[in-house]
N, C-alpha and C positions, 0 to 999 in steps of 0.2 A: 552200341558204340563201346569200344574197349576202354578199360579203366584209364590208361594213360591219356587218351583223348579227352576223357571227362576232366581229368586234372588240368590239362592245358586250357580247356575251355573255362574252367573255374577261375584261373588266374588271369584271364583276359587274352592269353596267347598273343602278346604284342599287339598288333593291329587287329587281332581278333578273328583270324581266318582259320577255318578248320582244315586240318590235313586229313584227306581221305585215307581210310585204313590201307588201301592198296599202295600207298606211297611209302610204306615201311620197307626198309632195305632187307633183302634176304641173302642167304648164303648161296653160292653158285650151285647149279645143277651139273653133275659130272657123270661121265661113264668112260671106262677103258675096255677095249675089246681086242681079243686075239684075232687078227685078220685071217689067219689060216683056217681057224675052226668056227669063228663067229661066237666063241664063248665070251661071256661077260666076266671080266676079272674084277671089276669094281663098279658100283653105281650108287649115286646119291640123287634122289629126286629125278631120275632119268626119264620118267614119263610125265613130268610136270610141264604144263604149257609155258612157253617162253617166246619172247620176240627174237627172231633169228638175226635181225640186222643184216649185215652184208654176207653172212653165211648163206643167205638167199642166192647169192651169185654162184654158189656151187651147183645149184640146179640149172641156172642159166648156162653155165659151162657144160654141164652134162648134155643138155639138149643141143648145144652147139656142136659138141663132139659127135653126137649121134647124127646130126645133119651132114657133117663132113664125111663120116663113115658111110652114110647112105648115098652120098654123091649129090646132095642138094646144093651144097656150097663147097668151095675149096678154100684152103688157107690163103690163097692169093687173091680171091675175089675182093673187089673194092665195093664197100657199102657206103651209101649216101646218108649223111647225118640229117635227121629231120629237125624241125624247130622244137618239137617236144623233147627230143634227145638232148639238144644243145641247151635247153633250159633247165636241165637237171641240176640240183644243188650239189655242193661238195659232199663227198669227195668226187672230183672229176679231173679230166686232163685238158679241159678247155676247148672241147670240140665246138665248132661253129656250124650253124645250119648251112647245108649245101656242101660242106666239105666231104672228102672221101677218106675212108680208113679201111685198111685190109682186115679181113677176118682174123688173121694171125695177130695183128697189132691190137685189135679190139679185145681178143682173148687175153693177151698180155696185160692190157690196161685194166681189165676186169679182175684178173687174178693177182697181179702184182701191186697195182695201185688202188684196187677196189673202186674203180671209176664208175660212177653211176651213169654218166652220159654214154660211155661205151657199152654198158649193159643194156641200155634201152636201144641203142643202135642194133645190137644183135637180136634183141627181142622183136623189134619191128621188122627186121629183115627175115626172120624165120617164122614169125607168127602173124604178120600183117599189121598188127597193133599190139601194144603192150598188154592190153586186156586179154586179147586172144592168146598171147603167149603165156600169160598167167594161167589160163585154162589148160594149156599144154603142160605146164609145170605141175599143176594139180593132178592131171591124169597120170603123168609119169610117177609122181610121188605115191599115188595109190598103187600103181603097178609094182613099185619097189617095196611096198609094205610099210610106207611111212604113214601110218594110220592116223596120226594126230597132227599132221602138218597141213596148213592151208597157206597158199601163196596168193598175193594180190598184186605184186609187181615184180619186175626183174632185178631190182637193185637191192631191196631190203630197206628202203626208206620207210619211215614209220607209217604203219597202217594198223589200227586196232584189231583187225581181223586176220592179220598175217602172223601166224603162230607156228611153233614147232616144239620139239622136245630134244633132249640130249640123245636119247635113243634113236630118234629119227635121223638126226644129223650124223650119227655113227653109221646108220644104214646107208645114207647117201655117200658118205666118204668112202665106205667100203665098195659101193657100187662104182664109183669113179675109178678106183684102183683096178677093179676086176673087169669092168666092161670096156674101159678105154686105156689100157696100159700104154699104148703108143702115144697118148697125149698127156700122160701124167707128168711128164717133165715140165710142162708149163707152170705147174705149181712151185717148182723149185728154181726156175730160171731167175737169175739175179737182176737183170735189167733189160730194158727195151728202149727203142728210140721212136719218136714220132715228130715229124716236121722239124728235125734238127735238135729236138730236146731229148735228153736222157732221163729215164725214169727208173727208179730202183724198186726192189721188192720190200714191202713194208712189214712182212711177216718175220718178226724177230726170233721166233722159235727155230728158224733155219740155222741161225748162227749160235744160238744158245744151247741147243741139245744135240750131241753127237748122233748122227744117223737120221736126223729129222730131214724130210724131203717134201713137205707140204703139210696142211692143205690151205686153210683160209682163216683170216681174222674177221671180226665183225664188231661194230659198236654203234649204239644209239643211247641216248639218255635212259630210255625205257628198258633197254635190254642189259645195259652194262657192257662189260668187255667180254666178248665171246671168242672162242678159238676151237678149231678142229685141227688136230695135228696127226701126222702119220710118221712113224719112226721104225726104221729097220736096224736091228742089231743082232749080230751073230746068227744071221739067217732067219731071225724071227721078227715079225712085224706086228706092232700094236697101233691101234687107232684110239686117240683120246679126244674127249669133248669137254670143254668148260663153257658153261653159259652163265653170265652174270657176275663175273669178277668185278672188283671195284676200281681197278686201274689197269693200265697196260702191264705194269710190272707184276701185279697180283695174278693176272691171267697166265702169264708165262711161268711164274713161280709155282702156281697151282698145277699147271700142266707138267712141269718138271717133277714135282712130287708124285703125281699120279703115275707118270711113266716109270719113274724109278721103282715105285711100289709094284707096278704091273709086271715089269721084267723080273723083279725079285720074287714075286709070289706066283708067277705063271704056272709052275709045275704043280704046286699045291692046289691052285684053283681048277686045274684041268681034271682033278680027281672027281669033282662033282660040278660039271659046267652048267651054267645057265646060258641058254642060247640067246643071241641078239634078237632073233625072230620071235622070242617068247614075249609078246606084247601083252601088258596087262589090259583087262577090259576097261575101256574108257567109261567114265561116268555118263549118265544120260545127258543129252544136249540141254544146255542152259543151267546145269547144276554146278558147274565148276567156275570158279573165279578166273578172270583173265590174268595174264602175267602181271607181276608187280612192277611198279616203277622202281628202277634199281638204283639210280644215282640221285643224290640231292644237288642243290644248286651250287654248293661249294665244290663239288666234284665234276660238274658237267656244265658246259656252256652250249646251249642249242644254237646251231648255225642259223643266222637270221634268214638266209635264203630258204633253208629247210622249213622254218616256221611259216614263211610267206607261202611257200609252195603247198603246204599242208592245208591252206585255206582257213586259217583261224577266223572264227566268225564273231561279229559283234565285239571286237576287241577295243578296249580302252587303252590308249597308249599311256604307259607309265610316265608320270611327270606332267601330263597335260591336265588342263582344268577339266575335272570330271563332269560329264553330262548327267543330268538327273535320269535315273532309271525309272521307267514307268510302272505303275501298279504294284501288285504283290510280286514277289519273286520266290523261286525255289532254288536251293543250292545243292549240288551233287557232290561237292568236295573241292579241294584245292590241290594244285599239282605244281611240280617244279618246272614245267614247260607248257607253252601254249598248245603244243601238239597233244599232250596228254589231256589237257583241259578240253580241247576240241573233241578228242576221242570219247571222253566221259559224257559230254553232252549228247553226242550222236548215239552212244551206247544206251544211255538212260532214256532218252526221248523215244527210242525205238519201242519201248514197252508201254507207252502211254495210250496207243490205239484210239486216237480221236479226242482224248482229253486235252484241254489247253491248246487247241489248234491255232489260236491267234497269238500264242506266246512268241517272244523273240529270244534267241540265244544270246548270251553275253559272256565275255571273258574279262574279268576285272583283276588287274595286278594289285597285289597288296603285299605288305611286309609282315613276316612271321618269324619271330626269334632271330631277327637280323637278316633273314633270307627273303628274296623275292619269290612269291608264289602266285599262281593264277587261279582265281576262283571261277568255277564252272557253274553258270546259272541259266535259268529261264526267267524272263521278266515280262511285265505287261499282262499279268493274270489278275483275275478277280480273286478275292479271298476264298470263295467256294472252289474255284478251279485249282488254286494252289494247294489247298488241303486235299482235294480229291486226287490230284496228281501224286502227291506224296504218299497217300494211302495206297494207291495202285503200285507205285514203285517199291514201297516198303514190302508189300506182299510178294514182290518178285526178288527180294533180297538186295535191292539197291539202297544206298544211303540217300536220303532226301530230307530237307528241312525247309519249311515255309517261312518266309521273311516278310513282315509287313512293310509298307512304304517308308516309314520313318527309319526302321532298322536298315532297310536296303540302301538308303542314301546317307547313312551316318558312317563316315569313314573310320570312326573310332569304336563303332559298335562291335560286339562279339557275334559273329555269324555262326550259330550252332543250334 
């Protein structure tokens, strides 16, 4: 455990909940690429795993464009909205189960409004199910050379196994430009209409930077504020990626800075280019930490519907009379959203391999330094199983601490 966590634990850390090291805020991962040559003009942490958030919809659009080009669907085809698609949390355009939406309008909704419901409509129409469409997304990512990307859904809603890198997003952005130039205008379209309502384009880089004509924004609490942008100036085109900015303003400011530097330094960089396709060798499976949680509770409010859809398990409602937690417990850390606490439980328990099979997952809201956090635990264990589970997880690089029943049910105790 790092020193600053030890100090916080020593002073009691308010209500005494431990922040997992992965909750530390990191600087953004970035890359700028010359579209004509594929040369990398700038890169910071470009091969580091990150949550894509709604940048995922770039691949949803890619496969939709491919289906149109191959004659599987047309822009005018009307698609039926399933109950699953209609139930998608915000951002959405309010599609109702049984309604019909054209392929063209669905593309506009996905790219201009980042609509999760429309993304699932396209996914189910092209893949049969969202899960099967995700398999198609992964196959195409592999074919394009996106070696560190894994998709689990069509929208980018939080999933701990859905990851990408700045370099991979640059590859995808460039592929959209080169493979489907006839459809690229969708990214720059300013508005669309559906059932009498007008919707605008939420990508502010289009109005902020001269020559910007796409591509996509993304945001979750875990990812921070993401942006892929394409800009053409004086016959030259650059593609920039920012993953993990701390606000909408920061991601645009960072992109502006990167693009300005990219255009200014383009000639010098071309003297010794590093190609976009020059991917670093990934570390062996299981040796790399997952993406960091990027925003704290002061900077991010998790949509309640998204939390519910993510299936938070064993949740104690904040403010309710707490139920007694059974037996011994083990804590994996505390997070700024239920989604991340749920992901931590699933990630950690996957390494137990039969130990503590009767344990119950629990998410407990607590207050730390004036912020609400969510402790991720397993409860209902024996002392022997709790210790054995933590020993196993520690050997795999996971944080884990055993809590006896008195500590587990003491709201003022320090859990560390």
